[in-house]
C-alpha positions as CSV (number, residue, x, y, z in Angstrom):
1,M,86.3,50.0,69.0
2,S,85.2,49.9,72.7
3,T,85.8,52.8,75.1
4,Q,88.1,50.6,77.1
5,S,90.2,49.7,74.0
6,T,90.4,53.4,73.0
7,R,91.5,54.4,76.4
8,R,94.2,51.6,76.4
9,T,95.5,52.7,73.0
10,L,95.7,56.4,74.2
11,L,97.5,55.4,77.3
12,Q,100.0,53.2,75.4
13,S,100.7,55.9,72.9
14,G,101.1,58.5,75.6
15,A,103.6,56.2,77.4
16,V,105.6,55.9,74.3
17,A,105.7,59.6,73.8
18,A,106.6,60.3,77.4
19,A,109.4,57.7,77.2
20,A,110.8,59.4,74.1
21,S,110.6,62.8,75.7
22,L,112.4,61.6,78.8
23,G,115.1,60.0,76.7
24,A,115.6,63.2,74.8
25,C,115.9,65.1,78.1
26,A,118.4,62.6,79.4
27,A,120.4,62.9,76.2
28,D,120.3,66.7,76.5
29,S,121.4,66.8,80.1
30,G,124.4,64.5,79.4
31,A,125.4,66.3,76.2
32,S,127.1,69.2,77.9
33,K,128.0,70.6,81.3
34,E,128.8,74.0,80.0
35,P,126.5,76.9,81.2
36,E,125.6,77.7,77.6
37,W,123.0,75.0,77.4
38,S,120.8,76.8,79.9
39,K,121.5,80.5,79.1
40,A,118.5,82.8,79.2
41,V,118.0,83.4,75.5
42,N,114.3,83.9,74.8
43,G,114.0,87.4,76.4
44,R,110.5,86.9,77.7
45,I,111.5,86.3,81.3
46,K,113.9,88.6,83.2
47,H,115.8,86.2,85.5
48,S,117.1,87.3,88.9
49,V,118.5,85.4,91.9
50,C,118.6,86.0,95.6
51,L,122.0,86.1,97.4
52,W,120.9,84.8,100.8
53,C,120.0,81.3,99.7
54,F,123.3,80.7,97.9
55,S,125.4,82.1,100.9
56,V,124.1,79.5,103.3
57,P,126.8,77.5,105.1
58,E,126.4,74.5,102.9
59,W,127.7,76.4,99.9
60,G,129.0,79.8,101.1
61,W,128.9,81.6,97.8
62,D,129.9,85.3,98.1
63,L,128.4,88.0,96.0
64,E,131.2,87.9,93.5
65,K,130.7,84.2,92.9
66,L,126.9,84.5,92.5
67,C,127.2,87.5,90.2
68,G,129.7,85.7,88.0
69,E,127.4,82.6,87.7
70,A,124.3,84.8,87.1
71,A,125.9,86.8,84.4
72,A,127.2,83.6,82.6
73,L,123.6,82.3,82.6
74,G,122.3,85.5,81.0
75,M,120.5,86.6,84.1
76,K,119.6,90.2,84.6
77,S,119.9,90.7,88.4
78,V,121.1,89.6,91.8
79,E,118.5,90.8,94.3
80,L,117.8,91.5,98.0
81,L,121.1,93.3,98.2
82,N,122.0,96.3,100.5
83,P,123.1,99.5,98.9
84,E,126.8,98.8,99.5
85,Q,126.5,95.6,97.4
86,W,124.9,97.2,94.3
87,A,128.2,98.2,92.8
88,T,129.4,94.6,92.7
89,A,126.3,93.5,90.8
90,K,126.7,96.4,88.3
91,K,130.3,95.5,87.7
92,H,129.0,92.2,86.3
93,G,126.4,94.0,84.2
94,L,123.6,93.1,86.6
95,S,120.9,95.1,88.3
96,C,119.4,94.6,91.8
97,A,115.7,93.9,90.9
98,I,114.5,94.4,94.5
99,A,116.5,95.9,97.3
100,N,116.7,94.7,100.9
101,N,115.0,97.2,103.0
102,G,117.8,97.6,105.5
103,M,115.8,96.5,108.6
104,A,117.1,94.1,111.3
105,D,117.5,90.5,110.4
106,P,115.0,88.9,109.9
107,P,113.1,91.9,108.4
108,F,109.8,90.1,108.1
109,M,109.0,89.8,111.8
110,K,108.5,93.4,112.7
111,G,106.3,94.8,110.1
112,L,103.7,97.4,109.1
113,N,100.8,95.6,110.9
114,N,102.1,96.5,114.3
115,P,101.9,100.0,115.7
116,R,104.9,99.2,118.0
117,Y,107.2,98.9,115.0
118,Q,105.3,100.6,112.2
119,Q,107.0,104.1,112.3
120,T,110.5,102.6,112.4
121,V,109.6,100.4,109.5
122,I,108.3,103.3,107.5
123,D,111.3,105.5,108.3
124,T,113.8,102.7,107.4
125,T,111.9,101.9,104.2
126,K,111.9,105.6,103.1
127,K,115.7,105.6,103.5
128,T,115.9,102.5,101.3
129,I,113.6,104.2,98.7
130,D,116.0,107.2,98.7
131,A,118.9,104.9,98.0
132,C,117.1,103.1,95.3
133,A,116.1,106.3,93.6
134,A,119.7,107.6,93.7
135,D,121.1,104.4,92.2
136,D,118.4,103.4,89.7
137,I,117.2,100.4,91.7
138,P,113.5,99.8,90.7
139,S,112.0,98.4,93.9
140,T,112.3,97.4,97.6
141,I,110.4,94.9,99.8
142,A,107.8,95.2,102.6
143,F,106.1,92.8,105.0
144,T,103.0,92.8,107.2
145,G,105.0,91.4,110.1
146,F,104.2,88.7,112.7
147,K,100.8,88.7,114.3
148,W,101.9,89.0,117.9
149,N,102.0,92.3,119.9
150,D,105.6,91.6,120.7
151,A,106.8,90.1,117.4
152,E,109.2,87.8,119.2
153,D,106.8,86.6,122.0
154,P,103.8,84.5,121.0
155,S,102.5,84.9,124.6
156,S,102.1,88.6,124.2
157,G,98.7,88.4,122.5
158,E,97.7,88.7,118.9
159,I,96.9,91.6,116.5
160,S,93.6,90.7,114.8
161,R,93.6,90.1,111.1
162,E,91.3,93.1,110.7
163,E,93.6,95.4,112.7
164,G,96.6,94.0,110.9
165,F,95.0,94.8,107.6
166,E,94.1,98.4,108.6
167,H,97.6,99.1,110.0
168,T,99.4,97.6,107.0
169,V,97.2,99.5,104.5
170,A,97.8,102.8,106.5
171,G,101.6,102.2,106.4
172,L,101.6,101.3,102.8
173,K,99.6,104.4,101.9
174,E,102.2,106.6,103.6
175,L,105.0,104.7,101.7
176,A,103.0,105.0,98.5
177,T,103.1,108.8,98.5
178,Y,106.8,108.8,99.1
179,A,107.5,106.0,96.6
180,E,105.5,107.8,93.9
181,E,107.6,110.9,94.3
182,K,110.8,108.9,94.0
183,G,109.8,106.5,91.2
184,V,110.4,103.4,93.3
185,T,108.0,100.5,93.8
186,V,107.4,98.9,97.2
187,N,106.5,95.2,96.9
188,L,104.5,93.5,99.8
189,E,105.5,89.9,100.2
190,M,103.2,87.1,101.4
191,L,104.9,84.3,103.3
192,N,103.7,80.8,104.3
193,T,103.1,79.8,107.9
194,R,102.7,76.0,107.4
195,D,106.3,74.9,107.2
196,G,108.0,75.2,110.6
197,S,110.9,72.9,109.8
198,H,113.4,75.6,108.9
199,P,113.6,79.4,109.7
200,M,113.6,80.3,106.0
201,K,111.2,77.6,104.6
202,G,108.2,78.9,106.5
203,H,107.3,81.5,109.1
204,P,104.7,80.4,111.7
205,G,103.2,83.6,113.2
206,F,103.5,85.7,110.1
207,Q,100.2,87.6,109.6
208,G,100.2,88.1,105.8
209,D,100.1,84.4,105.0
210,D,97.2,84.5,102.5
211,I,97.7,85.9,99.0
212,D,94.1,87.1,98.8
213,Y,94.5,89.0,102.1
214,C,97.7,90.7,100.8
215,A,96.2,91.4,97.4
216,D,93.2,93.1,99.0
217,M,95.7,95.4,100.8
218,I,97.3,96.3,97.5
219,R,93.8,97.1,96.0
220,E,93.0,99.2,99.0
221,V,96.2,101.2,98.8
222,N,95.6,101.7,95.0
223,S,99.0,103.0,94.0
224,P,101.1,102.2,91.0
225,R,104.1,102.2,93.3
226,V,102.7,99.6,95.8
227,K,102.6,96.1,94.4
228,L,102.4,92.5,95.4
229,L,105.5,90.2,95.6
230,F,104.0,87.0,94.4
231,D,106.2,84.2,95.7
232,I,105.1,81.1,93.9
233,Y,106.5,78.8,96.6
234,H,104.6,80.5,99.4
235,V,101.4,80.8,97.4
236,Q,101.5,77.1,96.5
237,I,101.8,76.1,100.1
238,M,99.0,78.4,101.5
239,N,96.6,78.9,98.6
240,G,97.5,76.9,95.5
241,D,95.7,77.5,92.2
242,V,98.7,79.5,91.1
243,I,98.0,80.1,87.5
244,R,94.4,81.3,88.1
245,R,95.6,83.7,90.8
246,I,98.3,85.1,88.4
247,H,95.5,85.9,86.0
248,E,93.3,87.4,88.7
249,M,96.1,89.5,90.2
250,K,98.0,90.4,87.0
251,D,97.6,94.1,87.6
252,L,98.8,93.9,91.2
253,I,102.0,91.8,90.8
254,G,105.3,93.8,91.0
255,H,107.8,90.9,91.5
256,I,107.9,87.1,91.4
257,H,109.9,84.6,93.5
258,T,110.4,80.9,92.8
259,A,111.4,77.8,94.7
260,G,110.5,74.1,94.6
261,N,107.9,72.7,96.9
262,P,108.1,70.9,99.2
263,G,111.3,71.9,100.8
264,R,112.2,75.2,99.1
265,A,114.8,73.3,97.1
266,E,115.6,73.4,93.4
267,L,112.8,73.9,90.9
268,H,113.5,70.6,89.2
269,F,114.1,68.2,92.1
270,N,111.0,66.5,93.4
271,S,108.9,69.7,93.0
272,E,105.2,69.7,92.6
273,I,105.2,73.1,90.9
274,N,105.0,73.2,87.1
275,Y,107.3,76.2,86.5
276,P,107.2,76.3,82.7
277,A,103.4,76.5,82.7
278,I,103.5,79.2,85.3
279,M,106.1,81.2,83.3
280,E,103.9,80.9,80.2
281,A,101.0,82.3,82.3
282,L,103.1,85.3,83.3
283,V,104.0,86.0,79.7
284,E,100.3,85.6,78.7
285,V,99.2,88.3,81.2
286,G,101.9,90.7,80.1
287,Y,104.1,90.5,83.2
288,D,107.3,92.3,82.4
289,G,109.0,92.4,85.8
290,Y,111.7,90.2,87.2
291,V,111.5,86.5,88.2
292,G,113.7,86.0,91.3
293,H,115.0,82.5,91.9
294,E,114.9,82.0,95.7
295,F,115.6,78.3,96.3
296,I,118.0,76.8,98.8
297,P,120.3,74.5,96.8
298,T,120.5,70.9,98.0
299,Q,122.9,69.7,95.3
300,T,125.5,71.4,93.1
301,P,124.3,75.1,93.2
302,E,125.7,75.8,89.7
303,E,123.5,73.1,88.2
304,G,120.5,74.1,90.3
305,L,120.7,77.7,89.1
306,A,121.2,76.6,85.5
307,A,118.2,74.3,85.6
308,A,116.1,77.1,87.0
309,V,116.9,79.3,84.1
310,K,116.3,76.4,81.6
311,L,112.9,75.6,83.1
312,C,111.7,79.2,83.3
313,D,113.1,80.6,80.1
314,V,110.0,80.0,78.2
């Protein structure tokens, strides 16, 4: 048989198999609209969900609504909550996997990289660590901040990447000592700077926009209580090669975020990211933290959240 014939045969058989698979998926999706079909049942991924992206004006879910939906899907957490919100999550049998750090909104602009804001950020984060320790919340969040001397004024001049690195590491080291005493983890998040279409889809001006840059900070701090918040959506936009990076950074990762790309929409609508394969990689490297779904729903949010659980519950 010629090489061309063999290739044609393989392509034809593959097309048949793909069609059968798609047919089965279509049958499954139409079989039931009950949440049961997508409950987290395998126990290898601890699902969490972020409140902010479901409380956008298009949907307006409050915390009670999101907690009820999350609990029905077998999720373990609703995250990025303030201390006064934790009791609501616990009432539904949920934790808060990662706490909001209580800083002004948005918290990612004024960060540890800038001496103008650093002490305020450290003091505020320590208060959040105290609250987490008192209420058995495992972690909180941190950011490098924007690269401008005045975080809200691009004309104010820039902090160099080298200076930003040094300042952030120094701030994280101070937080590390405190976090180690309290038994709470501080997770540094990398954000993308490429998408300027929406204030929460990308963050032009953010200094920590390279996962390797942020990972090197975590290595420099060298604390079991300072880890990397590996946001798959942001990493895909800025760096790509997600699965290889998960393997390379397996000992640094403290938390995971998801969203579809492009657009920070649902994981299953027009997304270029292969979430089941990425979840398998997390299981393979022994990641046992939470996976926080942080997408902005574009269609029915109940279905989007159920689909995220179904895709990621490998």
